[in-house]
N, C-alpha and C positions, 0 to 999 in steps of 0.2 A: 203539342209538346212531346218531345222524344221520350220514349219509355225505355226501361232497362229489362233486358231478357238474358237469362243464363242458359248456356249450352254446356253440357257435361259429356265429353266423349268418354264412353265407358265400354268400348268393344275390345280392348286389349286383354292379353292373358297375363302379363307381368311375370314372365318366365324367371326373372332374377330373384323372385321371392321363393322359388323352389317349393311351390305349393300346388296341390292338385286343383285348387280353385283359383279363379282370377282374383287378384289382390283386392279389388274393389269390394269383394264380398266377404273378406276376412273380418273376423270380429275385433272390435276395439272398444273397450269399456262396455261390453254387452251389446253393441250394435255394429252392423257392417260399416266399413269405412264410408261407403257410398251414402248410407243413411245419415251419418253425421253431416256430410256435405249438403245433402238435400234439406235437412232440418235447419241448417244455418241460413240458407237462402229463403226457405219458406217463411222464416220468422223475421226477415228483413223487409220492412214495409215498402221500400222503393222498388223492389223486384216485381215485375208484372207477370212473368212466366218463367218456368224452368223446364228445360227439355233434356232428357237423358238419352243419349244415343248408344244403343246396344246392338250387338250382332243379331241378325235375324234368327240364328240357330242357338242363341244363348240359353243353355240348359240350367244355368245357375240363378237366373233372374227369378225373383219371387215377388208377386203382386203385393205382399205384405210390406214391402219397402215403401210403398206409397200410402200406407195407412195413415189417415189423418191429414194428408196433403191436399191443399186447395189449388196450388199453382202448377204442380208438376205433371208432365206427360212423358210417355216413353216413345221414342222413335226407333223403329226397327230397320235402321239403315246404316249400321256400323260398317266401316271399311277396313281394308287391310292395314292401314296406317292411321295414325292420329289425324293427320291432315285430311285424309279421305273421309274419316268419320265426321270431322268438323264441317267440311264442305258439304257432305251429304245432309247433315243436319240443317245447315243454313238453307239449302235448297228446299228441304221439306217444310221450312217455316215461311216460304215465299209469300203465301197468301195471308199470313197471320201477323207479320211485323211490317213496319214501314222502313223505307230506305235509310232514314236518318235515326232510326232507333239504335240504341246501344246494345251490343252483344258482349256479355262477359263470359269468356270461355274459361272453364275451371276444371282442373284435373280431379277425377274421381278419387284419387289416392292422396289428396291433400285435405284431410279431415280437420286440420287445425285452423282453417279460415274462420274469421270472426267478424262481427259487425264493425268493430273499430277499423280493421283493415279495409273493409268495403267502403266505409265512409271516407277514409283517407284517399282511396283510389278515385271514387266518384267526384269528390271535392277537387282533387288535383286536376282532373280532366276538364271539369266544367263543360263549356260548350266548344272546347278546342277540338277540331276534327282530327287532330293528330292521333289521339288515343293514348293509352298508357298501359303499362304492366306493373304488377308488384315485383319487386326484386330486392336482393340484398347485396351490399358492397362486399366484395371478397376480403376476408381477413387473413386467410392462410397464404403462405408462399406456394406458388404453382411450379410444378416440374413437368417438363415434357419428356416422356420416356423414349429411349432409343431402343436398340436391339437388346434382347435378353433382359428386358425390364431394367436397364440402367438409365441414369439421368443423362439426357442429351443436352438439356439447357434449362435454365430458370427463366420463367416468364414474369415480367414485372406485373404486379397486381394493381398498379395505379389505374383507375378508371374502369376496372373490371367489376361487373356485377353478375350475380347468379340469378337467372330468371326464375320467377315463380308464376303463379296464376292467382286470381283471374287476370286475363289479358283482355282489355276492353277497347272495342273499336266500333265504328258505325257499321251497321248491317251491310249496306250495299258495297262499301269500300272493302270490307273484309271478304265478302263473297267474291268480289272481283279479283282481289289480290290472290286468294287461294286458287281460283279458277285458272289464273295465268301462271301460277307457279307449281301446281300440283305435281307435274312431272319431275320437278327438281326436288321433291320431297322435303319441304321446309320442316324443321324440327319443332317450330311453334308458330303461332299466328303472327307474332312480331316480326319474325324473319320474312314471312311472306309480304308483310307491309313494307319492310325495309327494301325488299327487291323492287317494290313499286315506287321507291323514292321517298317514302315517309320516314320520319324520325320520331318514333313513339317515346313518350316520357317514361322515365324510371321513377317509380314511387316506392318509398320504403315499405318493405314487407316485414316478415317476422320469422324467426327461427321456428316458431310453433307451426308455421305454414309449410314446413318441409314436406317433400313428397316421399311417401312410403315406397321404397324400391327394393330394399333387402330385408331379410327376416328380422334383424335387430332393430330396424327402423320402427317397428310397431311399438316396442317398449319405450323408445325414445319419445315418439309422438304422444303416447299415452301419458308419460310423465310430464311433458311440456303442457299438455292440455289441462291436466289436473292442477299443475302449479298456477296456471292462469286463472283458475276458478276458485282458488283458495284465498 
């Protein structure tokens, strides 16, 4: 029977946060963003293992982040890009997972992930080898910028979704897709799978699962998480 494994690429610096520390280590409700992510997956029974991919020279990593964890390990193989970190992590797991096991790749800076979203993703995929990602249908009107930050055109939002994570694919297929596309620098795992001819499913995510990218995002995510717990 296929198992579910989580891979968390956490080697980036998050320069848009304008912080001296990588954003995954910034505090949110008393705990680093990364700790919130790890705790959610640790407490989800279906998850067999969790692997956090960090840079070999990461000076901000603290072993205390794994206090009380039973499923989580650290892989010192982070790359220069997200895709490289994920591919390096997959290769490091070569002897520990099976070809048809599921890999759930999740951003370290999405602390709002919860069990309800994970169940929805796993149930939607079932045994379908296509895989799936969490995502949100776009609600806002999109504008393409021209020169001098003026509007060049309006882009119809019909059928447009904003990708989130986890992005869930079979281990062997995801590793193959990333290996073949790494030079083209895919922005997420789904794009690498698309380039191999696959059409991953879109599964309803949540605003609470937004990625912390800019300084104000911390307060927004904190508020959304507190509202969901009340």
